[in-house]
All heavy atoms as a GROMACS GRO file, in nm:
protein
  405
    1MET      N    1   0.224   6.161 -13.461
    1MET     CA    2   0.353   6.156 -13.525
    1MET      C    3   0.329   6.174 -13.677
    1MET      O    4   0.399   6.242 -13.745
    1MET     CB    5   0.425   6.026 -13.495
    1MET     CG    6   0.556   6.015 -13.571
    1MET     SD    7   0.668   6.145 -13.509
    1MET     CE    8   0.822   6.064 -13.530
    2ARG      N    9   0.227   6.108 -13.731
    2ARG     CA   10   0.196   6.110 -13.870
    2ARG      C   11   0.164   6.254 -13.917
    2ARG      O   12   0.210   6.302 -14.016
    2ARG     CB   13   0.081   6.018 -13.912
    2ARG     CG   14   0.046   6.024 -14.052
    2ARG     CD   15  -0.076   5.935 -14.082
    2ARG     NE   16  -0.118   5.961 -14.213
    2ARG     CZ   17  -0.129   5.876 -14.314
    2ARG    NH1   18  -0.087   5.748 -14.292
    2ARG    NH2   19  -0.174   5.912 -14.428
    3ARG      N   20   0.085   6.319 -13.833
    3ARG     CA   21   0.046   6.460 -13.865
    3ARG      C   22   0.172   6.553 -13.868
    3ARG      O   23   0.187   6.638 -13.960
    3ARG     CB   24  -0.044   6.514 -13.752
    3ARG     CG   25  -0.097   6.649 -13.777
    3ARG     CD   26  -0.201   6.692 -13.682
    3ARG     NE   27  -0.253   6.825 -13.702
    3ARG     CZ   28  -0.324   6.896 -13.634
    3ARG    NH1   29  -0.356   6.846 -13.512
    3ARG    NH2   30  -0.366   7.012 -13.669
    4PHE      N   31   0.264   6.533 -13.776
    4PHE     CA   32   0.394   6.610 -13.779
    4PHE      C   33   0.466   6.589 -13.909
    4PHE      O   34   0.523   6.681 -13.970
    4PHE     CB   35   0.481   6.566 -13.658
    4PHE     CG   36   0.616   6.632 -13.662
    4PHE    CD1   37   0.633   6.763 -13.631
    4PHE    CD2   38   0.732   6.554 -13.694
    4PHE    CE1   39   0.757   6.823 -13.630
    4PHE    CE2   40   0.852   6.610 -13.701
    4PHE     CZ   41   0.873   6.746 -13.668
    5LEU      N   42   0.480   6.465 -13.955
    5LEU     CA   43   0.553   6.432 -14.076
    5LEU      C   44   0.485   6.490 -14.198
    5LEU      O   45   0.552   6.545 -14.288
    5LEU     CB   46   0.569   6.276 -14.094
    5LEU     CG   47   0.653   6.206 -13.985
    5LEU    CD1   48   0.657   6.061 -14.003
    5LEU    CD2   49   0.800   6.263 -13.992
    6VAL      N   50   0.353   6.488 -14.203
    6VAL     CA   51   0.279   6.548 -14.315
    6VAL      C   52   0.297   6.693 -14.315
    6VAL      O   53   0.322   6.756 -14.425
    6VAL     CB   54   0.131   6.506 -14.309
    6VAL    CG1   55   0.048   6.590 -14.406
    6VAL    CG2   56   0.106   6.358 -14.333
    7LEU      N   57   0.288   6.757 -14.199
    7LEU     CA   58   0.305   6.906 -14.194
    7LEU      C   59   0.448   6.943 -14.236
    7LEU      O   60   0.470   7.046 -14.305
    7LEU     CB   61   0.270   6.960 -14.053
    7LEU     CG   62   0.126   6.959 -14.018
    7LEU    CD1   63   0.106   6.994 -13.875
    7LEU    CD2   64   0.045   7.052 -14.112
    8THR      N   65   0.543   6.864 -14.188
    8THR     CA   66   0.688   6.892 -14.221
    8THR      C   67   0.709   6.885 -14.374
    8THR      O   68   0.770   6.967 -14.439
    8THR     CB   69   0.781   6.798 -14.145
    8THR    OG1   70   0.759   6.824 -14.002
    8THR    CG2   71   0.929   6.824 -14.177
    9ALA      N   72   0.655   6.779 -14.431
    9ALA     CA   73   0.668   6.751 -14.582
    9ALA      C   74   0.605   6.865 -14.652
    9ALA      O   75   0.658   6.907 -14.748
    9ALA     CB   76   0.607   6.619 -14.614
   10GLY      N   77   0.489   6.908 -14.609
   10GLY     CA   78   0.418   7.017 -14.672
   10GLY      C   79   0.495   7.150 -14.663
   10GLY      O   80   0.506   7.226 -14.758
   11PHE      N   81   0.554   7.177 -14.548
   11PHE     CA   82   0.630   7.294 -14.529
   11PHE      C   83   0.757   7.296 -14.612
   11PHE      O   84   0.793   7.395 -14.678
   11PHE     CB   85   0.668   7.312 -14.383
   11PHE     CG   86   0.751   7.443 -14.351
   11PHE    CD1   87   0.689   7.563 -14.359
   11PHE    CD2   88   0.877   7.434 -14.304
   11PHE    CE1   89   0.758   7.676 -14.336
   11PHE    CE2   90   0.951   7.546 -14.275
   11PHE     CZ   91   0.888   7.674 -14.289
   12HIS      N   92   0.824   7.179 -14.623
   12HIS     CA   93   0.940   7.169 -14.707
   12HIS      C   94   0.906   7.189 -14.853
   12HIS      O   95   0.983   7.248 -14.935
   12HIS     CB   96   1.009   7.036 -14.685
   12HIS     CG   97   1.088   7.030 -14.556
   12HIS    ND1   98   1.180   6.936 -14.534
   12HIS    CD2   99   1.073   7.092 -14.441
   12HIS    CE1  100   1.227   6.946 -14.411
   12HIS    NE2  101   1.167   7.049 -14.348
   13THR      N  102   0.788   7.136 -14.890
   13THR     CA  103   0.747   7.155 -15.033
   13THR      C  104   0.725   7.298 -15.064
   13THR      O  105   0.760   7.349 -15.174
   13THR     CB  106   0.617   7.071 -15.052
   13THR    OG1  107   0.645   6.933 -15.031
   13THR    CG2  108   0.565   7.087 -15.200
   14VAL      N  109   0.652   7.366 -14.975
   14VAL     CA  110   0.636   7.517 -14.991
   14VAL      C  111   0.769   7.590 -15.005
   14VAL      O  112   0.783   7.678 -15.090
   14VAL     CB  113   0.547   7.571 -14.876
   14VAL    CG1  114   0.545   7.728 -14.878
   14VAL    CG2  115   0.405   7.519 -14.886
   15LEU      N  116   0.860   7.552 -14.923
   15LEU     CA  117   0.993   7.616 -14.928
   15LEU      C  118   1.063   7.591 -15.060
   15LEU      O  119   1.125   7.680 -15.121
   15LEU     CB  120   1.082   7.570 -14.815
   15LEU     CG  121   1.046   7.614 -14.674
   15LEU    CD1  122   1.137   7.547 -14.568
   15LEU    CD2  123   1.066   7.769 -14.665
   16ALA      N  124   1.056   7.463 -15.108
   16ALA     CA  125   1.114   7.424 -15.235
   16ALA      C  126   1.048   7.505 -15.348
   16ALA      O  127   1.119   7.548 -15.442
   16ALA     CB  128   1.101   7.276 -15.256
   17VAL      N  129   0.920   7.520 -15.343
   17VAL     CA  130   0.854   7.601 -15.448
   17VAL      C  131   0.898   7.742 -15.444
   17VAL      O  132   0.921   7.805 -15.547
   17VAL     CB  133   0.699   7.592 -15.436
   17VAL    CG1  134   0.626   7.692 -15.524
   17VAL    CG2  135   0.653   7.450 -15.468
   18GLY      N  136   0.922   7.798 -15.328
   18GLY     CA  137   0.977   7.933 -15.304
   18GLY      C  138   1.117   7.948 -15.363
   18GLY      O  139   1.140   8.046 -15.436
   19VAL      N  140   1.197   7.850 -15.344
   19VAL     CA  141   1.334   7.850 -15.407
   19VAL      C  142   1.328   7.845 -15.560
   19VAL      O  143   1.396   7.916 -15.623
   19VAL     CB  144   1.414   7.729 -15.358
   19VAL    CG1  145   1.547   7.712 -15.437
   19VAL    CG2  146   1.453   7.748 -15.206
   20LEU      N  147   1.239   7.761 -15.610
   20LEU     CA  148   1.219   7.746 -15.752
   20LEU      C  149   1.174   7.878 -15.815
   20LEU      O  150   1.237   7.926 -15.916
   20LEU     CB  151   1.121   7.632 -15.789
   20LEU     CG  152   1.082   7.623 -15.940
   20LEU    CD1  153   1.203   7.578 -16.019
   20LEU    CD2  154   0.964   7.526 -15.953
   21LEU      N  155   1.074   7.941 -15.758
   21LEU     CA  156   1.020   8.072 -15.806
   21LEU      C  157   1.128   8.178 -15.793
   21LEU      O  158   1.145   8.264 -15.892
   21LEU     CB  159   0.894   8.111 -15.730
   21LEU     CG  160   0.775   8.021 -15.751
   21LEU    CD1  161   0.658   8.060 -15.665
   21LEU    CD2  162   0.733   8.016 -15.897
   22HIS      N  163   1.201   8.183 -15.688
   22HIS     CA  164   1.305   8.285 -15.674
   22HIS      C  165   1.412   8.266 -15.782
   22HIS      O  166   1.463   8.359 -15.843
   22HIS     CB  167   1.372   8.280 -15.533
   22HIS     CG  168   1.466   8.388 -15.508
   22HIS    ND1  169   1.606   8.362 -15.530
   22HIS    CD2  170   1.455   8.512 -15.457
   22HIS    CE1  171   1.666   8.475 -15.499
   22HIS    NE2  172   1.580   8.566 -15.462
   23ALA      N  173   1.450   8.143 -15.800
   23ALA     CA  174   1.551   8.109 -15.903
   23ALA      C  175   1.508   8.156 -16.040
   23ALA      O  176   1.588   8.211 -16.116
   23ALA     CB  177   1.591   7.960 -15.897
   24ARG      N  178   1.392   8.128 -16.069
   24ARG     CA  179   1.336   8.165 -16.206
   24ARG      C  180   1.333   8.318 -16.221
   24ARG      O  181   1.366   8.365 -16.326
   24ARG     CB  182   1.195   8.108 -16.231
   24ARG     CG  183   1.195   7.962 -16.258
   24ARG     CD  184   1.063   7.912 -16.291
   24ARG     NE  185   1.061   7.771 -16.324
   24ARG     CZ  186   0.958   7.701 -16.340
   24ARG    NH1  187   0.833   7.753 -16.331
   24ARG    NH2  188   0.968   7.567 -16.373
   25ARG      N  189   1.285   8.383 -16.117
   25ARG     CA  190   1.285   8.533 -16.119
   25ARG      C  191   1.416   8.593 -16.135
   25ARG      O  192   1.431   8.703 -16.201
   25ARG     CB  193   1.218   8.586 -15.995
   25ARG     CG  194   1.094   8.671 -16.016
   25ARG     CD  195   1.029   8.722 -15.894
   25ARG     NE  196   0.950   8.618 -15.845
   25ARG     CZ  197   0.933   8.591 -15.712
   25ARG    NH1  198   0.992   8.665 -15.620
   25ARG    NH2  199   0.852   8.493 -15.674
   26ARG      N  200   1.518   8.535 -16.077
   26ARG     CA  201   1.653   8.591 -16.080
   26ARG      C  202   1.740   8.531 -16.194
   26ARG      O  203   1.856   8.555 -16.202
   26ARG     CB  204   1.725   8.560 -15.950
   26ARG     CG  205   1.655   8.622 -15.826
   26ARG     CD  206   1.685   8.770 -15.821
   26ARG     NE  207   1.635   8.822 -15.695
   26ARG     CZ  208   1.546   8.917 -15.686
   26ARG    NH1  209   1.502   8.977 -15.786
   26ARG    NH2  210   1.513   8.962 -15.567
   27ASP      N  211   1.678   8.443 -16.275
   27ASP     CA  212   1.741   8.376 -16.387
   27ASP      C  213   1.863   8.295 -16.336
   27ASP      O  214   1.972   8.300 -16.392
   27ASP     CB  215   1.781   8.471 -16.498
   27ASP     CG  216   1.813   8.406 -16.629
   27ASP    OD1  217   1.760   8.298 -16.655
   27ASP    OD2  218   1.902   8.467 -16.701
   28ARG      N  219   1.837   8.224 -16.226
   28ARG     CA  220   1.947   8.136 -16.169
   28ARG      C  221   1.900   7.994 -16.179
   28ARG      O  222   1.786   7.964 -16.201
   28ARG     CB  223   1.955   8.168 -16.018
   28ARG     CG  224   2.014   8.301 -15.991
   28ARG     CD  225   2.013   8.333 -15.844
   28ARG     NE  226   2.077   8.235 -15.755
   28ARG     CZ  227   2.089   8.249 -15.630
   28ARG    NH1  228   2.032   8.350 -15.561
   28ARG    NH2  229   2.150   8.154 -15.553
   29SER      N  230   1.992   7.902 -16.165
   29SER     CA  231   1.965   7.758 -16.162
   29SER      C  232   1.926   7.716 -16.025
   29SER      O  233   2.009   7.737 -15.934
   29SER     CB  234   2.083   7.681 -16.218
   29SER     OG  235   2.061   7.542 -16.200
   30ALA      N  236   1.814   7.652 -16.006
   30ALA     CA  237   1.778   7.600 -15.875
   30ALA      C  238   1.837   7.463 -15.855
   30ALA      O  239   1.859   7.421 -15.738
   30ALA     CB  240   1.625   7.593 -15.862
   31GLY      N  241   1.852   7.389 -15.957
   31GLY     CA  242   1.918   7.262 -15.962
   31GLY      C  243   1.905   7.177 -15.831
   31GLY      O  244   1.800   7.141 -15.794
   32LYS      N  245   2.020   7.151 -15.769
   32LYS     CA  246   2.024   7.066 -15.653
   32LYS      C  247   1.954   7.125 -15.531
   32LYS      O  248   1.921   7.062 -15.437
   32LYS     CB  249   2.174   7.039 -15.616
   32LYS     CG  250   2.247   7.161 -15.572
   32LYS     CD  251   2.396   7.128 -15.543
   32LYS     CE  252   2.470   7.249 -15.512
   32LYS     NZ  253   2.609   7.227 -15.500
   33TRP      N  254   1.931   7.260 -15.531
   33TRP     CA  255   1.877   7.327 -15.416
   33TRP      C  256   1.730   7.286 -15.389
   33TRP      O  257   1.680   7.287 -15.277
   33TRP     CB  258   1.888   7.478 -15.423
   33TRP     CG  259   2.039   7.516 -15.432
   33TRP    CD1  260   2.107   7.567 -15.532
   33TRP    CD2  261   2.130   7.496 -15.321
   33TRP    NE1  262   2.234   7.579 -15.500
   33TRP    CE2  263   2.255   7.540 -15.368
   33TRP    CE3  264   2.121   7.448 -15.192
   33TRP    CZ2  265   2.369   7.535 -15.297
   33TRP    CZ3  266   2.234   7.440 -15.118
   33TRP    CH2  267   2.358   7.486 -15.165
   34ILE      N  268   1.660   7.249 -15.492
   34ILE     CA  269   1.525   7.195 -15.479
   34ILE      C  270   1.526   7.073 -15.396
   34ILE      O  271   1.453   7.058 -15.297
   34ILE     CB  272   1.457   7.170 -15.616
   34ILE    CG1  273   1.446   7.301 -15.695
   34ILE    CG2  274   1.319   7.111 -15.600
   34ILE    CD1  275   1.368   7.416 -15.642
   35ALA      N  276   1.609   6.975 -15.432
   35ALA     CA  277   1.613   6.846 -15.362
   35ALA      C  278   1.668   6.872 -15.221
   35ALA      O  279   1.616   6.807 -15.124
   35ALA     CB  280   1.707   6.754 -15.438
   36LEU      N  281   1.761   6.956 -15.205
   36LEU     CA  282   1.825   6.984 -15.074
   36LEU      C  283   1.716   7.053 -14.983
   36LEU      O  284   1.708   7.022 -14.864
   36LEU     CB  285   1.949   7.067 -15.078
   36LEU     CG  286   2.067   6.996 -15.133
   36LEU    CD1  287   2.186   7.090 -15.160
   36LEU    CD2  288   2.110   6.880 -15.044
   37THR      N  289   1.640   7.139 -15.043
   37THR     CA  290   1.528   7.207 -14.964
   37THR      C  291   1.424   7.107 -14.921
   37THR      O  292   1.373   7.109 -14.808
   37THR     CB  293   1.473   7.324 -15.038
   37THR    OG1  294   1.573   7.416 -15.068
   37THR    CG2  295   1.368   7.393 -14.956
   38LEU      N  296   1.387   7.020 -15.013
   38LEU     CA  297   1.291   6.908 -14.978
   38LEU      C  298   1.337   6.822 -14.865
   38LEU      O  299   1.264   6.786 -14.775
   38LEU     CB  300   1.260   6.826 -15.098
   38LEU     CG  301   1.166   6.892 -15.203
   38LEU    CD1  302   1.162   6.801 -15.322
   38LEU    CD2  303   1.027   6.917 -15.150
   39ALA      N  304   1.470   6.794 -14.865
   39ALA     CA  305   1.526   6.705 -14.764
   39ALA      C  306   1.551   6.779 -14.630
   39ALA      O  307   1.526   6.726 -14.527
   39ALA     CB  308   1.656   6.644 -14.819
   40PHE      N  309   1.607   6.903 -14.638
   40PHE     CA  310   1.651   6.966 -14.518
   40PHE      C  311   1.580   7.101 -14.478
   40PHE      O  312   1.621   7.165 -14.384
   40PHE     CB  313   1.806   6.997 -14.532
   40PHE     CG  314   1.884   6.873 -14.552
   40PHE    CD1  315   1.944   6.848 -14.672
   40PHE    CD2  316   1.900   6.780 -14.455
   40PHE    CE1  317   2.020   6.730 -14.696
   40PHE    CE2  318   1.975   6.663 -14.471
   40PHE     CZ  319   2.036   6.639 -14.593
   41GLY      N  320   1.482   7.130 -14.554
   41GLY     CA  321   1.398   7.255 -14.522
   41GLY      C  322   1.476   7.383 -14.524
   41GLY      O  323   1.535   7.418 -14.625
   42LEU      N  324   1.481   7.452 -14.416
   42LEU     CA  325   1.539   7.582 -14.407
   42LEU      C  326   1.688   7.576 -14.435
   42LEU      O  327   1.752   7.671 -14.479
   42LEU     CB  328   1.518   7.642 -14.268
   42LEU     CG  329   1.374   7.689 -14.241
   42LEU    CD1  330   1.358   7.737 -14.102
   42LEU    CD2  331   1.328   7.800 -14.343
   43GLY      N  332   1.753   7.457 -14.406
   43GLY     CA  333   1.895   7.447 -14.432
   43GLY      C  334   1.918   7.450 -14.585
   43GLY      O  335   2.015   7.504 -14.631
   44GLY      N  336   1.830   7.392 -14.663
   44GLY     CA  337   1.845   7.395 -14.812
   44GLY      C  338   1.822   7.539 -14.865
   44GLY      O  339   1.890   7.586 -14.949
   45VAL      N  340   1.724   7.610 -14.805
   45VAL     CA  341   1.699   7.748 -14.845
   45VAL      C  342   1.816   7.836 -14.806
   45VAL      O  343   1.868   7.914 -14.886
   45VAL     CB  344   1.573   7.804 -14.771
   45VAL    CG1  345   1.564   7.955 -14.797
   45VAL    CG2  346   1.453   7.730 -14.808
   46ALA      N  347   1.881   7.812 -14.687
   46ALA     CA  348   1.998   7.893 -14.651
   46ALA      C  349   2.110   7.864 -14.746
   46ALA      O  350   2.183   7.959 -14.784
   46ALA     CB  351   2.033   7.856 -14.505
   47GLY      N  352   2.134   7.736 -14.778
   47GLY     CA  353   2.242   7.699 -14.868
   47GLY      C  354   2.223   7.773 -15.004
   47GLY      O  355   2.314   7.827 -15.068
   48TYR      N  356   2.097   7.772 -15.054
   48TYR     CA  357   2.068   7.833 -15.182
   48TYR      C  358   2.096   7.985 -15.173
   48TYR      O  359   2.156   8.039 -15.268
   48TYR     CB  360   1.921   7.808 -15.215
   48TYR     CG  361   1.868   7.902 -15.332
   48TYR    CD1  362   1.906   7.872 -15.459
   48TYR    CD2  363   1.785   8.010 -15.305
   48TYR    CE1  364   1.862   7.954 -15.563
   48TYR    CE2  365   1.744   8.087 -15.404
   48TYR     CZ  366   1.777   8.061 -15.536
   48TYR     OH  367   1.735   8.141 -15.635
   49LEU      N  368   2.051   8.043 -15.072
   49LEU     CA  369   2.070   8.190 -15.064
   49LEU      C  370   2.219   8.231 -15.046
   49LEU      O  371   2.265   8.330 -15.101
   49LEU     CB  372   1.985   8.244 -14.947
   49LEU     CG  373   1.832   8.242 -14.968
   49LEU    CD1  374   1.770   8.290 -14.842
   49LEU    CD2  375   1.793   8.329 -15.089
   50PHE      N  376   2.293   8.153 -14.966
   50PHE     CA  377   2.434   8.189 -14.944
   50PHE      C  378   2.521   8.143 -15.062
   50PHE      O  379   2.628   8.197 -15.079
   50PHE     CB  380   2.487   8.127 -14.819
   50PHE     CG  381   2.434   8.187 -14.690
   50PHE    CD1  382   2.361   8.114 -14.596
   50PHE    CD2  383   2.456   8.323 -14.670
   50PHE    CE1  384   2.316   8.179 -14.484
   50PHE    CE2  385   2.412   8.388 -14.552
   50PHE     CZ  386   2.340   8.314 -14.459
   51ALA      N  387   2.474   8.054 -15.149
   51ALA     CA  388   2.553   8.011 -15.263
   51ALA      C  389   2.548   8.111 -15.372
   51ALA      O  390   2.626   8.110 -15.463
   51ALA     CB  391   2.502   7.881 -15.314
   52GLY      N  392   2.451   8.208 -15.362
   52GLY     CA  393   2.424   8.314 -15.461
   52GLY      C  394   2.518   8.324 -15.577
   52GLY      O  395   2.642   8.328 -15.559
   53HIS      N  396   2.472   8.338 -15.695
   53HIS     CA  397   2.555   8.348 -15.818
   53HIS      C  398   2.535   8.491 -15.873
   53HIS      O  399   2.439   8.542 -15.892
   53HIS     CB  400   2.518   8.248 -15.921
   53HIS     CG  401   2.550   8.109 -15.873
   53HIS    ND1  402   2.457   8.022 -15.820
   53HIS    CD2  403   2.662   8.045 -15.876
   53HIS    CE1  404   2.518   7.908 -15.798
   53HIS    NE2  405   2.644   7.922 -15.820
   0.00000   0.00000   0.00000
């Protein structure tokens, strides 16, 4: 169980870094999407992408 949680946290961290880098490249604010991606993973990424500015 511990291994699963560590892998999940690592994956969510990688996704959050991806959101941050994408936001910087597009001159967008990542703001709350970093926290939401850390908490919800792909759900946070989807929200960020669909919220597009």
